[in-house]
C-alpha positions in Angstrom: 0.0 -0.2 -0.1 0.9 3.6 -0.4 0.9 4.8 3.2 1.4 8.5 4.5 3.2 8.4 7.9 2.4 11.6 10.3 2.9 12.4 13.7 3.1 15.6 16.3 6.4 14.6 18.0 8.4 15.0 15.0 11.3 13.1 13.5 13.1 12.3 16.4 10.1 10.2 17.8 11.0 6.8 18.6 7.3 6.1 17.7 7.9 6.9 13.9 11.1 5.3 13.8 9.4 2.2 15.2 6.6 2.6 12.2 9.1 3.2 9.7 11.3 0.1 10.7 8.2 -2.2 11.0 6.2 -1.3 7.7 8.8 0.2 5.0 9.5 -3.6 3.5 6.1 -4.3 2.7 4.5 -0.7 2.2 5.6 2.4 0.0 5.9 4.8 3.1 5.7 8.7 2.7 7.0 10.1 5.9 5.6 13.8 6.8 6.4 14.8 10.0 6.6 18.6 12.2 10.0 20.0 12.4 9.4 20.6 16.6 7.0 18.9 18.6 3.2 19.9 18.4 1.8 18.1 21.3 -1.4 19.6 22.1 -1.9 21.5 19.0 -5.1 19.7 17.9 -6.4 20.5 14.6 -4.5 24.1 14.5 -3.1 24.9 10.9 -1.0 27.5 9.7 -3.0 30.3 7.9 -1.0 33.7 8.6 2.4 32.9 7.5 4.2 30.5 4.8 4.7 27.0 5.4 7.9 25.6 4.4 9.4 21.9 4.6 13.0 20.1 4.3 13.5 16.8 2.8 16.6 14.8 4.1 17.5 11.1 4.6 17.1 10.1 8.2 20.2 7.2 8.7 18.6 6.0 11.7 15.8 4.3 9.9 17.7 4.4 6.7 14.5 6.3 4.7 13.6 9.9 3.4 11.6 12.2 5.4 9.7 15.3 4.8 10.1 17.7 7.9 7.4 20.3 7.8 7.8 24.1 9.3 4.1 23.9 10.9 1.6 21.6 12.8 0.6 18.0 12.2 -2.6 19.3 10.2 -0.2 21.2 8.0 1.7 18.1 7.5 -1.0 16.1 6.2 -2.1 19.0 4.0 1.5 19.5 2.7 1.6 15.9 2.1 -1.3 15.6 -0.3 -1.2 18.8 -2.0 2.2 19.0 -2.6 4.7 16.2 -1.8 2.8 13.0 -2.9 2.0 12.4 -6.6 -0.9 10.1 -5.6 -3.1 9.8 -3.1 -2.3 7.3 -0.4 -4.2 4.2 0.7 -4.2 5.0 4.4 -2.9 7.5 6.7 -1.3 6.4 9.9 -0.4 9.0 12.7 1.7 8.3 15.7 2.9 6.6 17.5 2.3 9.0 19.9 4.4 9.3 23.2 1.4 9.5 25.6 -2.1 7.8 25.3 -4.9 9.6 23.3 -8.0 8.8 25.3 -11.0 10.2 26.9 -10.7 14.0 26.9 -7.3 14.2 25.5 -8.5 13.1 22.1 -9.7 16.9 21.6 -6.3 18.2 22.4 -4.7 15.5 20.2 -2.2 16.5 17.3 -1.8 12.9 16.7 -5.6 12.3 16.4 -6.1 15.5 14.2 -3.7 14.5 11.9 -5.7 11.4 11.2 -8.9 13.3 11.1 -7.2 15.2 8.1 -6.4 12.3 6.2 -10.3 10.8 7.0 -11.5 14.5 6.0 -9.8 13.8 2.6 -11.6 10.8 2.2 -8.7 8.9 3.2 -9.0 5.7 6.0 -6.7 6.8 8.7 -5.5 5.5 12.0 -4.2 7.3 15.2 -1.7 5.2 17.0 -0.9 5.9 20.9 1.1 4.3 23.4 2.1 5.1 27.1 4.4 8.3 27.9 6.7 6.7 29.8 8.5 3.0 29.0 6.4 2.3 26.0 8.0 -0.5 24.0 7.1 1.2 20.3 9.0 -1.8 18.4 6.6 -3.7 20.1 3.7 -1.8 19.6 4.6 -1.3 15.8 4.5 -5.0 15.6 1.1 -5.4 17.1 -0.5 -2.6 15.0 1.1 -4.5 11.9 -0.6 -7.8 13.2 -3.7 -6.2 13.4 -3.7 -4.1 10.1 -4.7 -7.0 7.8 -7.7 -7.8 9.6 -9.2 -4.4 9.9 -8.5 -3.7 6.4 -10.4 -6.9 5.2 -13.2 -5.7 7.6 -13.1 -2.5 6.5 -12.8 -3.1 2.7 -13.5 -0.3 0.5 -14.7 1.9 3.6 -13.7 5.0 4.9 -12.7 4.7 8.2 -11.0 6.6 11.2 -9.7 4.5 14.5 -7.9 5.8 17.4 -5.8 2.9 18.9 -4.2 2.8 22.3 -1.7 0.1 23.3 -1.1 -0.5 27.2 2.2 -0.4 28.6 2.4 -4.1 29.2 4.9 -7.1 28.0 3.2 -9.3 25.3 3.0 -12.4 27.8 0.4 -10.0 29.9 -1.7 -8.3 27.5 -5.5 -9.2 28.0 -6.4 -8.5 24.5 -8.3 -6.0 22.3 -11.4 -4.3 23.0 -13.7 -1.9 21.1 -14.2 0.9 23.0 -16.2 4.2 23.5 -14.6 7.5 24.7 -14.4 8.1 28.3 -16.5 11.2 29.8 -13.2 12.8 31.2 -11.4 15.8 30.7 -7.6 16.0 30.7 -6.4 17.0 34.0 -4.3 19.9 33.3 -4.1 23.5 35.0 -1.7 26.5 34.7 0.9 25.9 37.4 2.7 29.5 38.4 6.4 29.1 38.9 9.5 31.5 39.4 12.4 31.8 37.5 16.1 32.7 38.9 15.5 36.2 38.3 12.3 36.1 40.3 10.1 36.6 37.5 6.8 34.6 37.5 5.9 32.3 34.5 3.5 29.7 34.1 3.2 25.9 33.0 0.5 23.3 31.9 0.9 21.0 34.6 -0.4 17.4 34.1 -1.0 14.8 37.2 -0.5 11.2 35.7 -2.1 9.4 38.6 -4.9 11.6 38.9 -5.6 11.1 35.0 -5.0 7.4 35.7 -7.7 7.3 38.5 -10.4 9.7 37.2 -12.4 7.3 34.7 -12.9 3.6 34.6 -16.0 4.2 32.9 -17.5 0.7 31.2 -16.8 0.0 28.0 -14.3 3.2 27.6 -10.9 3.2 25.9 -9.6 4.3 29.3 -10.7 1.5 31.3 -9.8 -0.6 28.3 -6.0 0.6 28.9 -5.9 0.1 32.5 -7.3 -3.2 32.3 -4.5 -4.3 30.1 -6.5 -4.3 26.7 -5.4 -2.4 23.3 -8.7 0.0 22.9 -10.0 0.5 19.4 -12.2 3.6 19.5 -14.2 4.4 16.1 -14.0 8.2 15.6 -16.4 10.1 13.0 -15.8 13.7 11.2 -19.4 14.9 11.7 -19.3 16.7 15.3 -23.4 17.1 14.8 -25.5 15.9 17.9 -28.2 14.4 16.5 -30.1 13.7 19.9 -29.5 17.1 21.2 -31.2 18.5 17.9 -34.3 16.6 18.4 -34.3 17.8 22.0 -33.8 21.4 21.2 -36.4 24.2 21.1 -37.4 25.8 17.8 -36.2 29.3 19.2 -39.2 31.0 17.5 -39.7 32.6 21.0 -36.1 33.8 21.4 -36.3 35.2 17.7 -39.6 37.4 19.0 -37.4 38.9 21.5 -34.8 39.7 18.9 -37.5 41.3 16.6 -38.6 43.3 19.5 -35.3 45.1 20.1 -35.0 48.8 19.2 
């Protein structure tokens, strides 16, 4: 297959290295990644300044890399509009250093890059593993083993899967679950600190232990990861809330108030 590999961690990421080394023998890979780490950039795009890229051979994986001076979404757009001469069969984003589950999906550059591919009609995967201690080579091999079955099931269909791999040896892994998105928000806050010159500055603070404890919602991605399962969550492009639409007022009274304004 022709596969576009992207991420939000940049070309130094062990996750993208593992994917390249695992997939390059059997697939035609185009690797397009940000020049700098872009974690938490969500679906940010560069509009008010030019976007450039560099092309070089990455000796660590013996493969060419395109390095975009922009966001993960910029990487996908640059790949599809400028770098690749043919539309890829698949977009794979990751392997991210850190789970993208629950509320983190909203902020994730990894998930958003996959979203950008799916929005162009290309089947897409967002892949993530633990922030500390993940065996990215094992994760890449597990994904490679899963890939043929998923493609056979989804043959000729557009899909967008978010997959999280728990930080466990193969012998301790319990299985694979199809999951929902945990109803939890990312547990960050702005923490005040003081530099050596006694000037105040602020940093996003993330409580890993709290994040692990806040949601074991039945059937969710976070529960699956905590219980030792690979989590596979189907995502969609349309944010429209059909249930809420059916319950909403018709706004006729509100409009009457507007018409009465002077």
